[in-house]
N, C-alpha and C positions, 0 to 999 in steps of 0.2 A: 404460533410463534412470533417473537419480535425479533427484529434485525434493527439493532441500532447504526446508525450512517445507510439510512437505508434510500438518502436522497443524493449518497456521494456515487462515486466512478465504479466502486466495487457491486456497493449496496444495492446500486438499482437494477443489475444484473441479477444479483440474486436474486432479490423480492422476484424478479421478472420469472427466473425460471422457476423459483421455489414453485409460483401462482399457476407453471405452465403445468405442474405436475403433481402438484400436492393438493389435498382434499384441505387440510388444515386451512383456517383467516391468518394469512401472513401480518403482521401488524408493522408497520415503519414509521416517524415522525420526524418532523425537524427539529434542530436547537429553540426554536419557538415556542414551540408545545411544551419540549422537556428537556430543560436545560441541567444537564448530567453531570455538571458538574455540582450541582445542587443534590442536599441529601432528602430534601422536601420532595423535587421534583422528582427523582428517581422509585420516592415511595408512591410516587403521588401516578408515575405510568407502569408500575404493577401493579398496583393496585386497580389500576384502569383495563389493562390489558391481559394481566392474568395469564403470563404465556407457560407451556410447559417445555420450550425450548430457548435459547437466547443466543443468538449470536452475536456477538460487539465486535462492528470494524468503526463505530465511530471515533474519530482521531484530530488533531491540532498537528496539520503537516503539512510540512515543506518543502521546497527544493533547499540546498547548499546555504543560501543568502538567507533565505527566512529562518529557517536553524540556526544560525550565527547570529539573527537581530532579535531570536523570541526564546533562548534557551531556558531562564524560567518558565516562560507562560508554557513551551512543551512541555516540559517537566510536569512539574506543577499538573494539567489541565488533562494528561493523558493518563498521568495516575489515580487523578483524585477518579477519573469517572470511571476507570475497570475495575478500582479498588471496593468504592460505593455497589456498583451495578452489580460486582460478585457477590459481595455480602448479602445483598438484598436479595438477589436470587436464591442463596443460601436457606434465607428466610424464608422466602415466599415457596418454596420446595418445586424451586424450577428441577426439571430432571436431566437435564443434558444443555449444557455452558460450554459457548466454542468461544474461545477467547482467539482472535489475529492478532499476532503481534508483527515482526516487521526485522528483516535483513541486517538494520542497522544495529542490533542489538549483538551483532558477532565483533568480535576482536579486531580490531585496526589491521592487524596482521595475521588474522587467521589463516592456516594454511588453507590454500585450493585444491579442490573444491570443497567448501565449507560444510564440513561432519555435524552433526546434532552434540553428537558427545564432545565436542571441543567450545561451544558457545561458550563454555567460561574460561575460557585459558589467557583473556587478557581483555584491556580496557575497549571500546569503541573508539572508530576516530570520534577524532575531540569538535567536528564540528556540529554532530547530530548524535553526539554521547548520549546528552541529558531526553533527549526524544526516545534510543536506542533503551538506556536505562530502564524510563521509568515503565518503557514498552516490558523489560525482560523482568521486572520486578512481579509482573502479571502472573509470568509463569510460576516464580515462586509460590505467591499468593494460591493456584491453582490447584498445585501438588500440593501444596500444605492442608486445603480444603478436602483433596483426595481424602488425605492421611488423616486430620481429624475427623473427620463430618460425613466422609464417605458420597463429596460431593462428584456428582461426574463431569467434571469442566478439562477437557481439548485444548491443544493449547498448539495455533501453527505458525510457522516462521517464513514468509512469500515472500520473495524478491522484489525487485522494480515492477511495478504495475503500468500497464499504460493503455492506452485504446480510445475509443469515440466517446465522447463525454465527459475528457479529461477535463483537470485546471489549467486551462491557459492565460493565466494573469502572471506576467513575468515577473509581479512581486512575489509570490508564493508559489509558482509552477514549478514540475520536476522537471527533467532534463530533455523528455522529446517534446514535452508540448512547446516548452520554454524555446528549442532551437526551430520545432516545426512555425510557430511564428513568429522569430526571427527572419527564417530566410523566405516564407512569405510576404511578411510586410516590406523586406528589402528588395524582391524581387519588383513587387507594386510601385514602389517608390524610387526604381532604376537606382538603387543603394550601391555604390563599387565593391564595400567591401564588407562583410559583420567578426561582428569581434565575440569570440567565445571564450567564456572562463577557463584558465588552468593549462594546463599542456597538451591537453588530448592523449596522454598515455595511462591515464586511468583505466579501469575494465568494467564493464557492469553485465548484469545479467537482466532480463527481461519477461516478461509473464503477458501476454496478453488478457485484457480484461476478462473475455466470456471463459478462457482456461482458469486464470483466478476463482471466479465464479464458484465454474465446476467445481474445481480442487477442492472450495470452501463447505459443498451443498454432497462429497461424496464422503467428505471427513463426520461431518453433521450425523449422517448415515450411516457410518463402517466403520470410526474410529471412536474407543473408547478407553483409551490409555495414557499415563501421564506421562509419557515421554514430550518433547516436542517433534517436529515433524515440517522439515522443509518445502517447500510450494514453490516449483522453477522451472525454467523452460532446461536448465544444464547449459545452455550457448551461453557465451560470453564473449564480446565485442568490447573493442577499447573504444573510446570517447571520439577519437580521430576519425576511426571508421564507422562509427554510428554517423557525425558531421557531412563525412561524405555520401550518406546512402541517401540523407535526409538532404542536403542539396541536391543531388541526382534528382529522388522523385516529389522534391518541391520545383523543379526548372529553375532555382535561383543558379544566375551565373556570372556572378559576383566570387570574390578570394575571399578566404577565410583568414582574420588574421585573432592570433593564440595571446590571452594573458595571463603573462604567468605569475604575476603579481598576485592573481585572484585565488582560492584555494581547490586544487584537486577533487578532495574527497578523499575516500577511502582507496588504498593502490590499486585493490581488484577486488572483483564479485562474481565467486561462481559457484552455487549450489548442488552439493547432491542429495537430488529428488530422489533416491533408489529406496528409502524408506516409506515417501508417497506412495510410490508404484505399489512395494509389496504391501501393504496395510492397508487401501485404500483402493486400488486400481488406479489410481491418477500420474495421468503423463500428459504433457502440452503438445495440443493439436496443431496451432496455426502457426505459419512460419512467420519470422520477423519480419520481412520483407512486405508480406502481404498483408501483416499488422498493421506497418506502417503506412503501407498505401491506403486502407481503410480510416485509419484516423486520419491520415489528410484531408482524406476526401470525407470526412465528416468535417473539420473543421472550414474547409473553402466552401459546403453546402450549406444553406439557409442562411444565407448574410451570418452565420457566426462566426468569420475571421473580422466583416465588417463592424457588425457593431463592438467585440472586442478593440480594434481599434479608436472606434469614437469615445470610447469609456474614457 
């Protein structure tokens, strides 16, 4: 079995969980070993590893700022990685292919909670549309390959994922690690205020990394249908309430200022996760506040935040 993106936030947990209970050999690798945007590297990876199952988690991804600054790169690299990997998986006789997509593929004004049946009912939110559309194109590819070649490809739509091991680089991080770092550093430096992008009114849904990894493994084992499947907690929180919760958990005592000149992103996000429960028995287990606490503790442990501050 091969797990692309096995050194990333979710990939590390998927690989660890698989190795805990699977007798099969699990391969993962870095982009330095195999650059999945290069056809020759993808071919070499299949020749070297000869997997019977592929879980494709590798992605070029970031928060609102990174998406806004890199729309061409995010579209091209995510599309070309998935297209080439799936094509060569088919040619190499892979028995099952798991494509992990993104909640960013949903229309900007999708009806809440987001249902898989409404995935095509509008254009994604503009700041992350290139990324979301590149990922959504891989659903079309998976369904087309199933129809023409009988290729067993499934497609998952996870919500925003967070947890220990997340990316805390402010130039590319998502909202939770960015806020944790901002609050911790401001507290340590005695800053009286922090500034957060947007108005605080949008909502998001978050899934703890262990829950996400468990969902991917359950789907790999139990799901074999063409329809996409939402993977989430089905719990919605406003960005303002999220900031308040992280401020409390990090112990930051200053004020929060909102920069309304910066984009809010999609107005609301909340998934209908009933299909995942029905089809492969997945429900999220980790309480959101507990998950945030674990993520903050990880960031504070072993000098992780000190190293990131000095970088």
